[in-house]
C-alpha positions as CSV (number, residue, x, y, z in Angstrom):
1,M,8.9,-16.1,9.2
2,R,5.9,-14.3,7.7
3,C,5.6,-10.6,7.2
4,P,3.4,-8.4,5.0
5,T,4.1,-8.8,1.3
6,P,5.2,-5.8,-0.8
7,A,1.7,-5.6,-2.3
8,E,0.1,-5.6,1.2
9,R,2.5,-2.9,2.4
10,A,1.7,-0.7,-0.6
11,R,-2.0,-1.2,0.0
12,T,-1.5,-0.2,3.7
13,L,0.4,2.9,2.8
14,L,-1.9,4.1,0.0
15,R,-5.1,3.3,1.9
16,G,-5.7,6.9,2.9
17,R,-4.8,7.0,6.6
18,L,-1.4,8.6,6.0
19,P,-0.7,12.0,4.4
20,G,-0.5,11.9,0.6
21,L,1.2,14.1,-2.0
22,L,0.0,14.4,-5.6
23,F,2.5,15.0,-8.4
24,L,0.9,16.2,-11.6
25,D,2.8,15.8,-14.9
26,D,3.5,19.4,-15.5
27,V,3.6,20.8,-11.9
28,T,6.9,20.9,-10.2
29,V,5.6,21.3,-6.6
30,P,3.7,18.3,-5.0
31,L,0.3,19.1,-3.7
32,P,-1.1,17.7,-0.4
33,V,-4.3,15.8,-1.1
34,R,-6.8,13.9,1.0
35,H,-7.3,10.4,-0.4
36,G,-8.8,7.0,0.1
37,T,-8.9,3.8,-2.0
38,D,-11.6,1.7,-3.6
39,R,-11.8,-2.0,-3.2
40,A,-9.2,-2.6,-5.9
41,G,-6.8,-0.2,-4.3
42,R,-7.3,2.6,-6.8
43,P,-6.8,5.9,-5.1
44,L,-9.8,8.3,-4.8
45,L,-8.9,11.9,-4.3
46,L,-11.2,14.3,-2.4
47,I,-10.7,17.7,-3.9
48,P,-12.4,21.0,-2.8
49,A,-14.7,22.2,-5.5
50,D,-13.3,25.8,-5.5
51,G,-9.7,25.1,-4.7
52,G,-6.5,25.5,-6.8
53,L,-6.1,21.8,-7.4
54,R,-9.6,21.5,-8.9
55,A,-8.8,24.5,-11.2
56,A,-5.5,22.9,-12.2
57,L,-7.2,19.7,-13.1
58,R,-10.0,21.4,-15.1
59,S,-7.6,23.6,-17.0
60,R,-6.3,20.5,-18.8
61,G,-9.6,20.1,-20.7
62,P,-11.1,16.7,-21.5
63,A,-7.7,14.9,-21.5
64,A,-7.2,13.0,-18.2
65,P,-4.0,14.4,-16.6
66,G,-1.3,12.1,-15.5
67,G,-0.4,12.0,-11.8
68,V,1.5,10.2,-9.1
69,L,0.2,9.8,-5.5
70,R,3.0,9.4,-3.1
71,V,2.6,8.3,0.5
72,D,5.5,8.0,3.0
73,D,5.1,5.8,6.1
74,V,5.0,7.4,9.5
75,P,6.5,4.9,11.9
76,P,5.0,4.7,15.4
77,S,8.2,5.9,16.9
78,A,11.2,7.8,15.7
79,D,13.5,4.8,15.9
80,A,11.2,2.2,14.4
81,P,11.8,0.7,11.0
82,S,9.7,2.2,8.1
83,L,7.3,0.4,5.8
84,G,8.7,2.5,3.0
85,Q,7.1,4.7,0.5
86,G,4.1,3.8,-1.8
87,R,3.5,5.4,-5.2
88,A,0.6,4.9,-7.5
89,S,0.7,6.4,-10.9
90,G,-1.9,6.7,-13.7
91,R,-4.5,9.0,-15.1
92,L,-6.9,11.1,-13.1
93,H,-10.6,11.0,-14.0
94,P,-13.4,12.9,-12.3
95,V,-16.1,10.7,-10.8
96,G,-19.4,11.5,-12.4
97,P,-22.5,12.4,-10.4
98,G,-24.1,9.0,-11.0
99,A,-21.1,7.2,-9.5
100,S,-20.1,9.7,-6.8
101,T,-22.2,8.2,-4.0
102,A,-20.8,4.7,-4.4
103,A,-17.3,6.1,-4.8
104,A,-17.7,8.2,-1.6
105,L,-18.8,5.1,0.3
106,E,-15.8,3.2,-0.9
107,F,-13.6,6.1,0.1
108,A,-15.2,6.2,3.6
109,A,-14.5,2.5,4.0
110,S,-10.8,3.2,3.8
111,N,-10.7,6.7,5.2
112,P,-13.9,8.0,6.8
113,L,-13.5,11.8,6.4
114,P,-16.4,14.0,7.5
115,S,-15.9,16.2,4.4
116,L,-17.1,13.3,2.2
117,L,-20.6,14.6,3.1
118,G,-19.8,17.5,0.9
119,V,-19.2,15.5,-2.3
120,G,-21.3,17.0,-5.0
121,T,-21.4,20.5,-3.5
122,D,-18.3,21.5,-1.7
123,A,-16.0,18.8,-3.0
124,V,-15.5,16.5,-6.0
125,L,-13.9,13.0,-6.3
126,Y,-11.2,12.0,-8.8
127,R,-10.2,8.4,-9.3
128,L,-6.6,7.5,-10.2
129,E,-6.8,4.8,-12.9
130,V,-3.6,3.0,-11.9
131,T,-1.0,2.0,-14.5
132,G,1.8,1.4,-12.0
133,V,2.5,0.9,-8.3
134,H,5.9,1.1,-6.7
135,L,7.0,0.3,-3.1
136,L,10.4,1.9,-2.2
137,T,12.2,0.9,1.0
138,D,15.5,1.3,2.6
139,G,16.5,-2.0,1.0
140,G,15.5,-0.9,-2.5
141,G,12.1,-1.9,-3.8
142,G,10.5,-1.3,-7.2
143,P,7.4,-1.9,-9.3
144,L,4.7,-4.2,-8.1
145,D,2.5,-6.6,-10.0
146,L,-0.8,-4.8,-10.4
147,A,-2.9,-7.9,-10.0
148,A,-1.1,-8.7,-6.7
149,Y,-1.6,-5.2,-5.6
150,A,-5.3,-5.2,-6.4
151,A,-5.8,-8.5,-4.7
152,A,-4.0,-7.5,-1.5
153,V,-5.7,-5.9,1.5
154,P,-4.4,-3.2,3.9
155,D,-3.2,-4.3,7.3
156,P,-6.2,-4.3,9.6
157,L,-4.0,-3.3,12.6
158,H,-2.1,-0.4,11.0
159,E,-4.5,2.4,12.1
160,A,-4.3,1.3,15.7
161,E,-0.6,0.3,15.7
162,R,0.9,3.3,17.4
163,D,-1.7,3.3,20.2
164,L,-1.4,-0.4,20.7
165,L,2.4,-0.3,21.0
166,L,2.2,2.6,23.4
167,D,-0.3,0.8,25.6
168,L,1.9,-2.4,25.6
169,A,5.0,-0.4,26.4
170,D,3.4,1.7,29.2
171,H,1.3,-1.0,30.9
172,H,2.7,-4.5,29.9
173,R,6.4,-4.2,29.5
174,D,7.1,-6.5,32.5
175,E,5.0,-9.3,30.9
176,L,6.1,-8.8,27.3
177,E,9.9,-8.7,27.9
178,P,10.3,-12.3,29.2
179,W,7.9,-13.5,26.5
180,F,10.0,-11.8,23.8
181,R,13.3,-13.1,25.4
182,A,12.0,-16.7,25.4
183,A,10.9,-16.5,21.8
184,L,14.2,-14.9,20.7
185,A,16.3,-17.4,22.8
186,S,14.5,-20.3,20.9
187,A,15.9,-18.7,17.7
188,G,19.4,-18.4,19.2
189,I,19.2,-14.7,19.8
190,D,20.1,-13.1,23.2
191,A,18.4,-9.8,24.1
192,D,18.4,-8.1,27.5
193,R,15.5,-5.6,26.9
194,P,13.6,-6.6,23.8
195,R,10.7,-4.4,22.9
196,A,8.0,-4.3,20.2
197,A,8.9,-1.7,17.5
198,R,6.2,-2.5,15.0
199,L,3.0,-4.6,14.9
200,D,1.0,-6.0,12.0
201,R,-1.5,-8.8,11.4
202,Y,1.3,-11.3,11.1
203,G,3.3,-10.5,14.2
204,F,5.7,-8.2,16.0
205,T,8.9,-6.6,14.7
206,V,11.1,-6.7,17.9
207,D,13.9,-4.4,18.7
208,T,16.6,-6.6,20.2
209,G,18.9,-3.6,21.0
210,R,21.8,-5.4,19.4
211,P,23.9,-3.7,16.7
212,R,23.6,-6.9,14.5
213,R,20.2,-8.4,13.9
214,R,18.5,-5.5,15.6
215,W,15.1,-6.1,14.1
216,V,13.7,-9.6,14.4
217,R,10.2,-10.8,13.4
218,L,8.1,-12.8,15.9
219,D,5.1,-14.4,14.1
220,F,1.6,-15.0,15.5
221,A,0.2,-18.5,15.1
222,R,-2.2,-17.1,12.4
223,P,-2.8,-13.8,10.7
224,L,-5.1,-11.5,12.7
225,D,-8.1,-9.5,11.3
226,T,-9.1,-7.3,14.2
227,V,-7.7,-5.6,17.3
228,E,-10.0,-7.9,19.3
229,E,-8.2,-10.9,18.0
230,L,-4.9,-9.4,19.1
231,A,-6.3,-8.9,22.6
232,E,-7.5,-12.5,22.7
233,L,-4.1,-13.7,21.6
234,L,-2.1,-11.7,24.1
235,H,-4.4,-12.1,27.0
236,P,-2.6,-15.2,28.4
237,V,0.7,-13.5,28.1
238,L,-0.3,-10.2,29.7
239,F,-2.6,-11.4,32.4
240,H,-1.6,-15.1,33.0
241,P,2.1,-15.1,32.2
242,H,2.8,-18.1,34.5
243,V,0.4,-20.2,32.3
244,S,1.7,-19.0,28.9
């Protein structure tokens, strides 16, 4: 069984497609913040030039303030298992004018916000120089190796996961259920109405509907890099089930 590593899950959570909260060292209330990441997974924060957060950061003078970016997973359905919570901690440094264009392009690669066009006029970028990354899950979790985090990549299917699962449930339930049942039966698991609860590049997390062993992983033959590869993989199952 293969599933995303803790480092991959943290990179997926912190990528920028989910809402983030910024905790500053001496501020008790977390602040919503728009964010992306650079190629090494360091968070980039997009901050309005005339907003309260910008003023709070500048009030600290030349010293780089400490902060924690927290991102909670938003599962594709209310009863689906969560990837957990990602946290990146470190020091916040403003991105200088000479580096802002390159930083904005890296930000856009992870989270293409239209307001990035205002960097340098209406908005500024801050980079969180990471000193620690944590992944917290229902099963526990803890600190991650920073080199493993930097080397990992976000899941390429995560952004489309909810729409893909809805489409499969709405239009292909009759084809998927027997496919899931057969795969589960080969592992000695009986399930009357199995359904896909989560999807990532390595496979499905299937809801068996059983009180024990409710969530079961079904792996793809190889990791996927695009939605198109998923469509190619599932085409025989969805449109030629008698062959698959």
